[in-house]
ZAVO-666049 format. One line per 4 residues: their letters; for each residue x, y, z of N, C-alpha, C. Coordinates in Angstrom, 3 decimals. Layout:
BEGIN
a> X:Y:Z:X:Y:Z:X:Y:Z  ...
! end
This chain:
BEGIN
msst> 0.849:-1.200:0.000:0.000:0.000:0.000:0.876:1.238:0.000  0.589:2.194:-0.861:1.401:3.405:-0.953:1.047:4.370:0.152  1.908:5.417:0.314:1.655:6.435:1.326:0.328:7.138:1.061  0.025:7.404:-0.212:-1.236:8.065:-0.558:-2.424:7.187:-0.227
diaq> -2.291:5.885:-0.538:-3.370:4.947:-0.238:-3.660:4.900:1.257  -2.583:4.905:2.079:-2.757:4.879:3.527:-3.491:6.122:4.000  -3.061:7.271:3.493:-3.670:8.526:3.923:-5.151:8.587:3.563  -5.544:7.944:2.431:-6.914:7.988:1.977:-7.756:6.859:2.574
step> -7.144:5.954:3.313:-7.860:4.819:3.875:-8.844:5.286:4.936  -9.945:4.528:5.075:-10.917:4.847:6.125:-10.513:4.214:7.450  -9.473:3.407:7.440:-8.982:2.803:8.674:-8.277:3.866:9.523  -8.202:3.656:10.857:-7.487:4.605:11.716:-6.062:4.835:11.215
yyay> -5.674:6.091:11.129:-4.391:6.486:10.536:-3.718:7.519:11.431  -2.386:7.444:11.505:-1.618:8.396:12.315:-0.276:8.622:11.639  0.194:9.858:11.642:1.490:10.170:11.034:2.219:11.204:11.880  3.532:11.060:11.950:4.366:12.027:12.657:5.758:12.032:12.030
rpsl> 6.477:13.118:12.243:7.847:13.213:11.745:8.793:13.068:12.941  9.550:11.960:13.019:10.396:11.714:14.184:11.646:12.580:14.253  12.059:13.161:13.133:13.236:14.034:13.109:13.030:15.100:12.050  13.847:16.132:12.112:13.674:17.258:11.196:13.970:16.872:9.758
tgap> 14.959:16.001:9.548:15.378:15.665:8.193:14.874:14.307:7.713  14.394:13.466:8.613:13.971:12.132:8.231:12.579:12.095:7.622  12.260:10.962:7.034:10.934:10.766:6.448:9.892:10.631:7.547  8.662:11.062:7.284:7.604:10.875:8.283:7.280:9.401:8.466
velt> 6.774:9.065:9.633:6.294:7.712:9.922:4.778:7.733:9.790  4.240:6.834:8.991:2.795:6.727:8.784:2.334:5.352:9.254  1.308:5.318:10.077:0.769:4.067:10.603:-0.713:3.985:10.283  -1.166:2.800:9.933:-2.581:2.585:9.714:-2.985:1.253:10.319
mhad> -4.197:1.219:10.857:-4.713:-0.006:11.449:-5.710:-0.649:10.496  -5.420:-1.877:10.088:-6.345:-2.666:9.287:-7.193:-3.524:10.230  -8.072:-4.318:9.653:-8.983:-5.122:10.480:-8.241:-6.045:11.432  -7.116:-6.621:10.983:-6.403:-7.585:11.827:-4.920:-7.296:11.992
slew> -4.456:-6.150:11.498:-3.016:-5.886:11.573:-2.701:-4.391:11.611  -1.502:-4.090:12.081:-0.959:-2.734:12.091:0.123:-2.641:11.020  0.058:-1.596:10.217:1.048:-1.387:9.159:1.683:-0.016:9.333  2.980:0.080:9.079:3.655:1.375:9.149:4.603:1.536:7.975
rsgr> 4.883:2.796:7.665:5.756:3.139:6.546:6.584:4.365:6.923  7.859:4.341:6.573:8.742:5.496:6.748:9.692:5.528:5.559  9.428:6.410:4.610:10.210:6.432:3.389:10.022:5.131:2.616  11.139:4.464:2.299:11.043:3.202:1.560:10.938:1.989:2.483
ytgs> 10.901:2.213:3.790:10.796:1.109:4.742:9.343:0.904:5.164  8.940:-0.352:5.189:7.584:-0.684:5.618:7.621:-1.876:6.571  6.562:-2.057:7.303:6.458:-3.200:8.204:5.026:-3.391:8.643  4.737:-4.556:9.164:3.389:-4.834:9.668:3.428:-6.084:10.549
ffyr> 2.436:-6.215:11.402:2.233:-7.462:12.145:0.778:-7.546:12.574  0.328:-8.770:12.851:-1.042:-9.001:13.287:-1.189:-8.612:14.762  -2.364:-8.103:15.108:-2.630:-7.754:16.506:-2.464:-8.966:17.415  -2.861:-10.128:16.929:-2.781:-11.332:17.774:-1.348:-11.708:18.107
dvrk> -0.375:-11.184:17.321:1.031:-11.510:17.540:1.763:-10.500:18.417  1.053:-9.499:18.924:1.690:-8.514:19.800:2.060:-9.192:21.120  3.308:-9.015:21.529:3.760:-9.632:22.779:3.972:-8.611:23.897  4.187:-7.333:23.524:4.460:-6.332:24.556:4.133:-4.936:24.047
vrlt> 3.573:-4.120:24.935:3.330:-2.709:24.655:3.886:-1.912:25.830  4.617:-0.854:25.518:5.150:0.013:26.576:4.758:1.467:26.292  4.199:2.133:27.308:3.875:3.552:27.234:4.826:4.324:28.131  5.443:5.390:27.586:6.391:6.168:28.373:6.219:7.666:28.124
yrpv> 6.764:8.431:29.053:6.870:9.888:28.933:8.322:10.186:28.581  8.550:10.794:27.405:9.917:11.041:26.957:10.075:12.469:26.448  10.290:13.414:27.350:10.494:14.796:26.908:11.825:14.951:26.191  11.896:15.940:25.322:13.145:16.315:24.671:13.353:17.800:24.907
ttes> 14.512:18.304:24.524:14.852:19.701:24.801:13.815:20.665:24.257  13.308:20.392:23.065:12.383:21.316:22.419:10.914:21.039:22.722  10.631:19.969:23.455:9.236:19.639:23.765:9.165:18.846:25.061  8.607:19.482:26.082:8.559:18.841:27.404:7.376:17.891:27.555
rrfv> 6.381:17.993:26.666:5.217:17.115:26.777:5.205:16.171:25.567  5.967:15.099:25.687:6.143:14.146:24.585:5.978:12.730:25.134  5.162:11.937:24.469:4.854:10.586:24.922:5.107:9.594:23.794  5.471:8.372:24.167:5.827:7.352:23.178:5.147:6.032:23.528
aevw> 4.594:5.390:22.507:4.051:4.035:22.635:4.895:3.118:21.764  5.414:2.037:22.353:6.208:1.061:21.616:5.481:-0.276:21.633  5.416:-0.908:20.465:4.686:-2.170:20.325:5.601:-3.195:19.675  5.785:-4.344:20.342:6.630:-5.422:19.828:5.765:-6.612:19.461
stsg> 6.142:-7.303:18.381:5.441:-8.526:18.003:6.311:-9.729:18.323  5.730:-10.905:18.252:6.471:-12.135:18.529:7.553:-12.390:17.489  7.452:-11.763:16.317:8.463:-11.923:15.262:9.670:-11.028:15.481  9.594:-10.123:16.477:10.679:-9.196:16.728:10.466:-7.829:16.108
akaq> 9.435:-7.683:15.271:9.137:-6.384:14.661:8.657:-5.408:15.738  8.959:-4.129:15.526:8.593:-3.117:16.508:8.024:-1.893:15.804  6.921:-1.383:16.331:6.318:-0.149:15.843:6.373:0.883:16.959  6.591:2.134:16.599:6.680:3.206:17.587:5.742:4.345:17.190
vvst> 5.000:4.820:18.157:4.083:5.947:17.943:4.505:7.064:18.898  4.728:8.263:18.363:5.197:9.397:19.156:4.149:10.505:19.114  3.945:11.191:20.226:2.860:12.169:20.326:3.213:13.543:19.765  4.440:13.728:19.280:4.824:15.008:18.695:5.430:14.789:17.318
swrg> 5.478:15.863:16.529:6.014:15.779:15.176:6.867:17.014:14.896  8.081:16.807:14.381:8.971:17.920:14.087:8.394:18.782:12.969  8.474:20.117:13.169:7.999:21.045:12.150:9.078:22.036:11.734  9.965:22.389:12.631:11.028:23.346:12.336:12.275:23.014:13.119
mvqq> 13.270:23.892:13.038:14.548:23.641:13.694:14.393:23.432:15.193  13.521:24.211:15.822:13.348:24.103:17.275:11.875:23.968:17.652  11.068:23.480:16.753:9.641:23.425:17.030:9.062:22.063:16.688  8.219:21.552:17.592:7.496:20.318:17.373:6.008:20.567:17.597
drld> 5.183:19.957:16.774:3.735:20.044:16.941:3.272:18.958:17.898  2.382:19.308:18.813:1.768:18.324:19.698:0.549:17.722:19.001  0.498:16.413:18.986:-0.609:15.702:18.355:-1.404:14.946:19.417  -1.649:15.613:20.530:-2.211:14.955:21.712:-3.501:14.186:21.427
aqyt> -4.486:14.836:20.822:-5.780:14.195:20.612:-5.671:13.026:19.632  -4.939:13.253:18.526:-4.774:12.190:17.529:-4.015:10.997:18.105  -2.962:11.287:18.873:-2.157:10.231:19.494:-3.000:9.400:20.447  -3.752:10.071:21.323:-4.569:9.366:22.301:-5.608:8.483:21.622
afvs> -6.263:9.018:20.584:-7.282:8.243:19.879:-6.668:7.022:19.201  -5.509:7.203:18.560:-4.877:6.099:17.837:-4.376:5.029:18.795  -3.697:5.439:19.841:-3.130:4.484:20.799:-4.244:3.740:21.547  -5.309:4.440:21.888:-6.432:3.791:22.575:-7.081:2.740:21.687
elhr> -7.300:3.075:20.412:-7.900:2.119:19.488:-6.968:0.943:19.237  -5.678:1.202:19.173:-4.715:0.115:18.994:-4.779:-0.867:20.159  -4.875:-0.358:21.371:-5.013:-1.232:22.540:-6.298:-2.052:22.452  -7.381:-1.410:22.028:-8.657:-2.125:21.937:-8.547:-3.281:20.944
riaa> -7.897:-3.048:19.813:-7.788:-4.089:18.796:-6.846:-5.217:19.228  -5.788:-4.865:19.928:-4.878:-5.903:20.419:-5.603:-6.813:21.407  -6.362:-6.202:22.321:-7.107:-6.995:23.305:-8.180:-7.843:22.622  -8.870:-7.265:21.645:-9.937:-7.992:20.957:-9.402:-9.177:20.161
agaq> -8.150:-9.074:19.708:-7.543:-10.162:18.936:-7.090:-11.315:19.819  -7.152:-11.131:21.125:-6.745:-12.187:22.048:-5.244:-12.336:22.196  -4.501:-11.276:21.924:-3.042:-11.334:22.044:-2.633:-11.567:23.498  -1.643:-12.417:23.695:-1.091:-12.658:25.036:0.002:-11.632:25.295
aefv> -0.392:-10.377:25.336:0.568:-9.275:25.408:0.761:-8.785:26.843  1.943:-8.259:27.072:2.279:-7.623:28.344:2.139:-6.124:28.151  1.382:-5.460:29.018:1.169:-4.020:28.927:1.896:-3.347:30.092  2.963:-2.626:29.772:3.785:-2.006:30.804:3.888:-0.504:30.543
cgsp> 4.156:0.235:31.587:4.315:1.679:31.450:5.549:2.130:32.229  6.055:3.281:31.839:7.232:3.828:32.495:8.519:3.232:31.976  9.608:3.589:32.620:10.934:3.119:32.223:11.187:1.706:32.730  12.063:0.952:32.053:12.458:-0.361:32.590:13.067:-0.188:33.985
ally> 12.740:-1.096:34.893:13.186:-0.971:36.284:14.698:-0.890:36.422  15.439:-1.619:35.569:16.905:-1.614:35.667:17.504:-0.256:35.332  16.774:0.563:34.591:17.234:1.922:34.293:16.627:2.936:35.262  15.387:2.676:35.682:14.659:3.639:36.494:15.262:3.825:37.886
wpgv> 15.466:2.721:38.623:15.875:2.847:40.020:17.281:3.410:40.201  18.279:3.046:39.397:19.568:3.743:39.513:19.432:5.240:39.257  18.564:5.598:38.297:18.336:7.019:38.019:17.718:7.737:39.201  16.821:7.065:39.909:16.200:7.669:41.087:17.249:7.946:42.166
fifl> 18.154:7.002:42.377:19.190:7.211:43.395:20.113:8.373:43.030  20.429:8.504:41.745:21.242:9.638:41.299:20.485:10.948:41.515  19.203:10.929:41.205:18.365:12.118:41.394:18.313:12.523:42.869  18.159:11.545:43.755:18.137:11.853:45.184:19.472:12.420:45.644
glcv> 20.565:11.911:45.057:21.883:12.462:45.378:21.998:13.916:44.971  21.435:14.254:43.807:21.444:15.649:43.363:20.635:16.530:44.303  19.521:16.011:44.788:18.706:16.771:45.735:19.491:17.074:47.010  20.216:16.083:47.500:21.042:16.288:48.694:22.118:17.328:48.406
gvig> 22.698:17.267:47.196:23.719:18.238:46.818:23.189:19.663:46.788  21.975:19.840:46.300:21.366:21.175:46.257:21.141:21.696:47.671  20.722:20.816:48.568:20.527:21.238:49.962:21.860:21.648:50.579  22.921:20.881:50.276:24.248:21.230:50.784:24.732:22.562:50.227
fafq> 24.477:22.794:48.935:24.865:24.061:48.308:24.143:25.230:48.966  22.854:25.068:49.241:22.076:26.127:49.877:22.615:26.430:51.272  23.004:25.383:52.002:23.537:25.575:53.350:24.856:26.341:53.318  25.757:25.987:52.388:27.045:26.674:52.267:26.860:28.121:51.843
aaqv> 25.935:28.358:50.899:25.691:29.727:50.431:25.160:30.593:51.574  24.326:30.014:52.430:23.782:30.771:53.554:24.879:31.119:54.549  25.859:30.223:54.723:26.943:30.475:55.676:27.826:31.638:55.248  28.103:31.743:53.940:28.983:32.814:53.455:28.199:34.000:52.910
eawt> 26.873:33.928:52.984:25.973:34.985:52.530:26.176:35.347:51.058  26.407:34.330:50.233:26.549:34.527:48.783:25.169:34.423:48.140  24.337:35.437:48.414:22.929:35.344:48.026:22.706:35.451:46.520  23.502:36.278:45.843:23.300:36.435:44.392:23.628:35.146:43.650
gfav> 24.786:34.590:43.965:25.174:33.328:43.327:24.200:32.217:43.668  23.748:32.213:44.917:22.792:31.190:45.331:21.476:31.326:44.562  21.022:32.564:44.369:19.755:32.790:43.680:19.815:32.304:42.235  20.923:32.622:41.546:21.046:32.247:40.131:21.189:30.731:39.989
vgam> 22.185:30.183:40.677:22.435:28.742:40.557:21.282:27.948:41.168  20.750:28.441:42.276:19.654:27.747:42.932:18.417:27.666:42.051  18.095:28.756:41.348:16.927:28.756:40.462:17.109:27.750:39.331  18.320:27.704:38.779:18.592:26.753:37.694:18.481:25.321:38.194
mlff> 19.024:25.053:39.360:18.993:23.700:39.908:17.567:23.278:40.264  16.788:24.207:40.820:15.412:23.874:41.177:14.588:23.535:39.935  14.803:24.290:38.856:14.096:24.003:37.609:14.484:22.628:37.083  15.796:22.333:37.115:16.276:21.037:36.654:15.687:19.910:37.502
lwqt> 15.684:20.092:38.822:15.156:19.056:39.704:13.651:18.874:39.516  12.941:19.980:39.256:11.497:19.873:39.027:11.227:19.080:37.760  11.961:19.378:36.678:11.782:18.656:35.420:12.138:17.178:35.581  13.253:16.920:36.251:13.695:15.539:36.438:12.734:14.772:37.336
gnff> 12.266:15.444:38.384:11.301:14.799:39.271:10.015:14.432:38.545  9.573:15.300:37.640:8.373:15.014:36.856:8.595:13.811:35.944  9.808:13.709:35.380:10.151:12.569:34.532:10.045:11.265:35.325  10.626:11.227:36.518:10.591:10.015:37.325:9.182:9.717:37.841
rrnl> 8.416:10.747:38.148:7.048:10.525:38.616:6.210:9.860:37.525  6.324:10.363:36.316:5.523:9.820:35.217:6.000:8.436:34.781  7.302:8.186:34.871:7.873:6.952:34.337:8.103:5.863:35.374  7.397:5.939:36.496:7.475:4.857:37.479:7.067:3.544:36.805
pgvy> 7.902:2.499:36.871:7.556:1.230:36.216:6.251:0.651:36.749  5.452:0.112:35.855:4.192:-0.479:36.267:3.547:-1.267:35.137  2.410:-1.851:35.422:1.618:-2.579:34.427:0.223:-1.955:34.411  -0.509:-2.194:33.335:-1.849:-1.630:33.215:-2.706:-2.541:32.344
rpda> -4.004:-2.296:32.354:-4.930:-3.034:31.500:-5.096:-2.285:30.179  -5.322:-2.981:29.078:-5.475:-2.299:27.790:-6.710:-1.410:27.715  -7.655:-1.599:28.625:-8.836:-0.746:28.644:-8.734:0.364:29.680  -7.561:0.532:30.286:-7.350:1.565:31.299:-5.934:2.117:31.168
lper> -5.711:2.924:30.138:-4.383:3.481:29.900:-4.034:4.484:30.998  -2.850:4.374:31.611:-2.482:5.260:32.726:-2.296:6.706:32.276  -2.934:7.622:32.969:-2.893:9.049:32.591:-1.497:9.638:32.636  -0.640:9.140:33.527:0.680:9.745:33.686:1.580:9.554:32.481
vmpp> 1.265:8.579:31.620:2.064:8.369:30.402:1.222:8.604:29.148  0.160:9.399:29.283:-0.664:9.799:28.151:-0.826:11.314:28.168  -0.871:11.944:26.993:-1.021:13.412:26.976:-2.384:13.853:27.485  -2.426:14.986:28.217:-3.709:15.523:28.669:-4.406:16.208:27.495
vsa> -5.327:15.513:26.862:-5.953:16.004:25.622:-6.690:17.321:25.832  -7.275:17.497:26.991:-8.071:18.712:27.240:-7.227:19.936:27.446  -5.886:19.743:27.658:-5.028:20.892:27.947:-4.737:21.679:26.693
! end
């Protein structure tokens, strides 16, 4: 099926540009399978063959509200759906409503096909927990910095560096809060790893 045919299909369709210079990724859901295309590369697998789905929150420098759904089949094929699309050098479009509708319908079809799939959310535990300990260490460091600055009354330096560190810790804390490892049901997608469509 060509890119034009996919776009004109009445089946659920979703497209995004994963990078500024790369080809867009186009995905369409058929009655029993998911198909995707990116430039001259194509792939597909049956819903019944899905073995794992992972939902995550993955911000990037130019977009803090970015979510990713990854779907693996028993054949090893993998499809990825991203909630943002590159439009310019430093700009990405949010596709919150389209992403939520597509990912929700994909879950419904996987469940209806009787796939023995694992539905997980957040970061893999082996990556998540070491990151949490590093984050807690940074928090302790910021408290130590504040204490030293108060002792020498270096208020200007403390204000500048402290504001930067607090912003960094707030962003990082939000990342860990949303990406806590867990499992979910295909009919109850966790809000913390899905875009707030009403926002």
